[in-house]
C-alpha positions as CSV (number, residue, x, y, z in Angstrom):
1,M,0.1,5.5,-21.9
2,T,-1.0,4.8,-18.3
3,L,-0.2,1.4,-16.7
4,R,-3.9,0.5,-16.6
5,K,-4.2,1.1,-20.4
6,L,-1.0,-0.9,-20.9
7,V,-2.4,-3.8,-18.9
8,L,-5.7,-3.7,-20.9
9,A,-3.8,-3.5,-24.2
10,L,-1.7,-6.5,-23.3
11,A,-4.7,-8.6,-22.5
12,L,-6.6,-7.6,-25.6
13,S,-3.6,-8.2,-27.9
14,A,-2.9,-11.6,-26.4
15,A,-6.5,-12.6,-26.5
16,A,-6.8,-11.6,-30.2
17,S,-3.8,-13.6,-31.2
18,A,-5.0,-16.8,-29.4
19,P,-7.3,-18.2,-32.1
20,A,-4.5,-18.2,-34.6
21,L,-2.4,-20.6,-32.4
22,A,-3.2,-24.3,-33.1
23,D,-1.6,-25.8,-30.0
24,T,-2.9,-25.6,-26.4
25,T,-0.6,-24.7,-23.4
26,D,-0.1,-27.2,-20.6
27,W,0.3,-24.9,-17.5
28,T,1.3,-27.7,-15.2
29,G,4.7,-27.2,-13.5
30,F,7.0,-24.9,-11.6
31,Y,7.7,-21.3,-12.8
32,V,9.7,-18.2,-11.8
33,G,9.0,-14.7,-12.8
34,A,9.5,-10.9,-12.4
35,T,6.9,-8.2,-12.2
36,A,6.8,-4.4,-12.6
37,G,3.9,-1.9,-12.1
38,H,2.3,0.7,-10.0
39,A,1.1,0.7,-6.4
40,D,-1.9,3.0,-5.7
41,G,-2.8,3.5,-2.0
42,S,-5.2,5.5,0.2
43,A,-4.7,6.0,3.9
44,D,-6.8,7.8,6.5
45,V,-4.4,9.6,8.9
46,T,-4.9,11.2,12.3
47,T,-2.9,13.3,14.8
48,S,-4.5,14.2,18.1
49,A,-3.3,15.5,21.5
50,E,-4.8,14.7,24.9
51,Y,-5.9,17.5,27.2
52,S,-4.2,17.5,30.7
53,A,-4.5,20.1,33.4
54,S,-0.7,19.8,33.8
55,G,-0.1,19.8,30.1
56,Y,0.8,22.3,27.5
57,F,-2.6,22.8,25.7
58,S,-5.8,24.5,26.8
59,N,-9.0,22.5,26.7
60,T,-10.0,24.4,23.5
61,S,-6.8,23.6,21.6
62,T,-6.9,19.8,21.6
63,P,-10.2,19.5,19.6
64,T,-8.8,21.9,17.0
65,I,-5.7,19.9,16.7
66,A,-7.7,16.7,16.2
67,T,-9.8,18.3,13.5
68,A,-6.7,19.6,11.6
69,G,-4.9,16.2,12.1
70,A,-7.7,14.1,10.5
71,G,-7.2,13.7,6.7
72,Q,-6.2,11.4,3.9
73,V,-3.0,10.8,2.0
74,D,-2.6,8.7,-1.2
75,P,0.7,6.8,-1.2
76,N,1.6,5.7,-4.7
77,G,4.7,4.8,-6.7
78,F,6.6,2.0,-8.4
79,A,6.1,-1.7,-7.5
80,G,8.5,-4.3,-8.8
81,G,9.8,-7.7,-7.7
82,L,10.1,-11.5,-8.1
83,S,7.7,-14.4,-7.9
84,F,7.6,-18.2,-8.1
85,G,4.9,-20.8,-8.1
86,Y,3.5,-24.1,-9.2
87,N,0.4,-25.0,-11.3
88,W,-1.7,-28.1,-11.6
89,Q,-4.1,-28.4,-14.6
90,W,-7.2,-30.6,-15.1
91,D,-8.7,-30.1,-18.5
92,S,-9.4,-26.3,-18.7
93,V,-9.1,-25.7,-14.9
94,V,-5.8,-24.5,-13.6
95,F,-5.0,-24.3,-9.9
96,G,-1.7,-22.9,-8.6
97,L,0.2,-21.6,-5.6
98,E,2.3,-18.4,-5.9
99,A,4.6,-16.4,-3.7
100,D,6.1,-13.0,-4.5
101,W,8.0,-10.1,-3.1
102,S,7.7,-6.5,-4.4
103,D,9.8,-3.5,-3.5
104,L,7.3,-0.6,-3.2
105,N,8.1,3.0,-3.5
106,A,4.7,4.4,-2.4
107,E,4.4,7.5,-0.2
108,D,2.4,10.7,0.3
109,S,2.1,13.5,2.8
110,R,-0.3,16.3,3.9
111,S,0.0,19.4,6.0
112,D,-2.7,21.3,7.8
113,G,-3.1,23.7,10.7
114,A,-5.2,26.4,12.4
115,V,-5.1,29.3,14.8
116,Y,-5.4,28.4,18.5
117,P,-8.9,29.4,19.7
118,C,-7.4,30.6,23.0
119,C,-4.4,32.5,21.7
120,A,-4.8,34.1,18.3
121,P,-2.9,34.9,16.2
122,T,-0.5,32.1,17.3
123,A,-1.1,28.9,15.3
124,F,0.0,25.3,14.9
125,T,0.9,23.0,11.9
126,V,0.4,19.2,11.6
127,Y,2.5,17.3,9.0
128,E,1.7,13.7,8.3
129,K,3.4,11.3,5.9
130,T,2.6,7.6,5.2
131,S,4.8,5.3,3.2
132,A,4.4,1.6,2.1
133,D,7.2,-0.7,1.1
134,D,8.3,-4.4,1.1
135,L,5.1,-6.1,0.0
136,K,5.0,-9.9,0.3
137,T,2.2,-12.3,-0.7
138,V,1.4,-16.0,-0.7
139,R,-1.7,-16.7,-2.8
140,A,-3.7,-19.4,-4.5
141,R,-4.7,-19.0,-8.1
142,I,-7.6,-20.7,-9.9
143,G,-8.3,-20.1,-13.5
144,Y,-9.7,-21.1,-16.9
145,A,-7.3,-22.1,-19.7
146,H,-8.2,-21.7,-23.3
147,N,-5.6,-22.2,-26.2
148,R,-2.6,-20.2,-24.9
149,S,-4.6,-18.0,-22.5
150,L,-5.2,-18.3,-18.8
151,F,-7.8,-16.1,-17.0
152,Y,-7.6,-16.4,-13.2
153,F,-8.7,-15.3,-9.8
154,T,-6.2,-15.1,-6.9
155,A,-6.5,-14.6,-3.1
156,G,-4.3,-15.2,-0.1
157,W,-2.1,-13.6,2.5
158,A,-0.2,-10.3,2.2
159,Q,2.3,-8.4,4.4
160,V,3.5,-4.8,4.0
161,D,5.5,-2.3,6.0
162,I,3.6,0.9,6.7
163,D,5.9,3.8,7.8
164,I,4.5,6.8,9.6
165,D,6.5,10.1,9.9
166,D,4.4,12.8,11.6
167,R,5.4,16.2,13.1
168,F,3.7,19.0,15.1
169,T,4.9,22.5,15.5
170,D,3.5,25.8,16.7
171,T,4.2,29.5,17.0
172,Y,2.9,30.0,20.5
173,D,6.1,28.8,22.3
174,D,8.0,27.0,19.5
175,A,6.4,23.7,20.3
176,R,7.8,20.6,18.6
177,E,6.6,17.0,18.6
178,S,7.3,14.0,16.3
179,Y,6.3,10.4,15.8
180,S,8.2,8.1,13.4
181,A,7.7,4.3,13.2
182,S,7.5,1.3,10.9
183,H,4.6,-1.1,11.4
184,T,4.4,-4.6,9.7
185,Q,0.9,-5.4,8.8
186,D,-0.8,-8.6,7.6
187,D,-4.1,-9.0,5.8
188,W,-5.9,-10.7,3.0
189,I,-5.2,-9.9,-0.6
190,Y,-7.2,-10.7,-3.7
191,G,-7.3,-10.0,-7.4
192,V,-7.6,-11.1,-11.0
193,G,-5.2,-11.7,-13.8
194,Y,-4.6,-12.8,-17.4
195,E,-1.6,-14.8,-18.6
196,H,-0.6,-15.6,-22.2
197,D,1.9,-18.2,-23.4
198,F,4.2,-16.9,-26.0
199,G,6.1,-20.2,-26.6
200,N,9.4,-21.6,-25.5
201,N,8.2,-21.8,-21.9
202,W,7.8,-18.0,-21.7
203,S,4.5,-16.3,-20.7
204,M,3.4,-12.7,-19.9
205,K,0.7,-11.7,-17.4
206,A,-1.3,-8.6,-16.4
207,E,-2.6,-8.6,-12.9
208,Y,-4.6,-6.5,-10.4
209,L,-4.3,-7.0,-6.6
210,R,-6.1,-5.4,-3.7
211,A,-5.6,-5.4,0.1
212,D,-7.2,-3.4,2.9
213,F,-4.8,-3.2,5.9
214,D,-5.9,-2.4,9.4
215,T,-5.0,0.8,11.3
216,V,-1.6,1.2,12.7
217,G,0.0,3.9,14.9
218,G,1.2,4.8,18.3
219,T,1.7,7.5,20.9
220,S,4.4,10.0,21.8
221,T,5.3,12.1,24.9
222,N,8.2,14.1,23.4
223,L,6.5,17.5,23.1
224,T,9.1,20.3,23.9
225,T,8.7,24.0,23.9
226,G,10.9,27.1,24.2
227,T,14.3,26.3,25.5
228,N,13.6,22.5,25.4
229,D,11.0,22.5,28.2
230,T,9.3,19.1,28.2
231,W,5.6,18.3,28.5
232,P,5.2,14.5,29.1
233,T,1.5,14.8,30.1
234,S,0.7,16.2,26.6
235,V,0.3,12.8,24.9
236,F,0.0,12.7,21.1
237,T,-1.6,9.8,19.2
238,H,-0.8,9.1,15.5
239,T,-2.6,6.6,13.3
240,S,-2.7,5.6,9.6
241,D,-4.4,2.8,7.7
242,L,-3.7,1.7,4.1
243,D,-5.9,0.4,1.3
244,L,-3.5,-0.8,-1.4
245,S,-4.1,-1.6,-5.1
246,V,-1.3,-2.9,-7.3
247,F,-1.5,-2.9,-11.1
248,R,1.4,-4.8,-12.7
249,I,2.6,-6.8,-15.7
250,G,5.0,-9.7,-15.4
251,V,7.0,-12.3,-17.3
252,N,7.2,-16.0,-16.2
253,Y,9.4,-18.9,-17.3
254,R,8.0,-22.4,-16.8
255,F,10.2,-25.4,-16.2
């Protein structure tokens, strides 16, 4: 069973059981919890090299590198962590503030290349990898409470670490270049969720969150060839962005 089906099954099962419960949950108060789920990302990545008369590449090579270096990777993997928050309730309206941290294990890579237009049959290869980890959020929640069920919308601030690990190689003169860096990115995050009270201050939730982070990246001048000849005027640029969705279930304990 996929995580999305599990989330749906949890919500439907809890909703079906709600009418049989005579009492109504008071969601007011402080709570702590834990979550586990799946992070599903998409990132547009680029690798390009500047042409320079004193550089390594011909003027026909750099457009070909840029074409091969433009693509997409889909970082995905486990997401799990801890959360805490506080709710206020007025009749059926519940407002809350929540903060959480998730350890992400989301990564993906691609590889592409081409023959140099100037110098066939020699060719180059571009390898690009994007990873995401350490997701933090601070969000508001507003929802509708009915019996022991809480349906809510959430939005707020998110921060994630986006790691880039790219490499360039060729067979013309054993060229080698690399770029590796971690970028901390902030943006808005939003989503929806369902929480069900199972009694004794324990509840379980199913949640979907979405964030679209801006492009990050940088440049390198570390191209070497042959017996470690250096080419500082052959400047490479590497970029990646990240659109991230998180599907997760969690358990909360209310005080």
